[in-house]
N, C-alpha and C positions, 0 to 999 in steps of 0.2 A: 672739892667743894669750894665755891667762891666765898670770900669773906663779904659780909654786908657792906654796902656802900659807905656807911658812916665810919666803919673801921678802916676801909681803904683810904678814905679822905684824910684820916688822921695819922695813918701809918707812913713814916718817912724812912726810906732806906738809903744809906749813903756809903760810899767807898772812897777813901782818900779825899774827903772833903767835898765830894760831888754827890748830889742827891739824884736818885733815879726813880722814875715813875713806874716802870714795869721791868725790873731786872730779872735775869735768869742766869744761873750758872750752867753752862753747857760743857760737857766733857766729851772729847773725841778720843777714840782709842784706835791706833793704827798698829798692826802687828804683822810680822812675817811668820806665817803658819806653814809655809811650804818646806820642802826638803833642803832648800838652799837659801842663802842670803839674797837680798835684793840690792844689787850694786848701783852706785850713783849713775852709771852709764845706762841703766834701764829707764831713767827718767827721759821723756821724749825730748830729744835735741837739747838736753841739759836744762830744760825749763823746770820751774818750780811746780810741785804738785799743788793745785789750787782747789780749795773747798769753799764754795760760796754759800754762806749761811742765810743770806737774804736779810737777816737781822744785823744790826750794827754791833760790831765787836768793840766793846769799850776798852777792854784790856785783857792781856793774857795773864791769868792768875798764877798758873804753874805749868811746868813741863817736867814730867817724870818719865824715866825709862826703866825697863826691866830687861836684863839684869842691871843692877845699879852701876856696874862697871862699864856699861855702854856709854858712848858719847852722846850728850844731849844734842838734839838736832837744832839747826837754825830755823826758827819760826818767825814769820813776819805777819803782823796785823795790818791789813790793807783795807780798812773800812769794814765791809761785810765779808771780805775774802781772807781766809787763812791760808798762808803759803808755807810749804815745807820745802826748803832748799834741797837740791839733789845731794844725797850722801848715802853711804852704805847703811842698810837696815839689816842687821845680822839675823841669822836664823834664830827663830824663837824670841826675837826682840819685840818688845811692846813699847810704844810711845803713847803716853797719856797726856792730853793737853786740856787744861781747864780754862774756860773763858768766861768773862762777865759780858753778857749780851743784853741788849734792850730792844 
């Protein structure tokens, strides 16, 4: 349900000193559910996995991995494109990326 216009006009949302008009927290979850790990060599010609959100990615809020002993991946914010650098994604590993988008 949308808030009445008067409330939206008076509501200000900010993060690290910057005010946003239409912010969203977007969470991506990437996981290896198969029988084997996904090696970095499985990335096409060593290129980054790219996810185009169409919306502007303002900042990466958090990157979490399960199990916690897994290495956190290298994630790059490239405007509206989120890039995951090629690396091993272990069997049953889950990567959770929270983004602030607008």
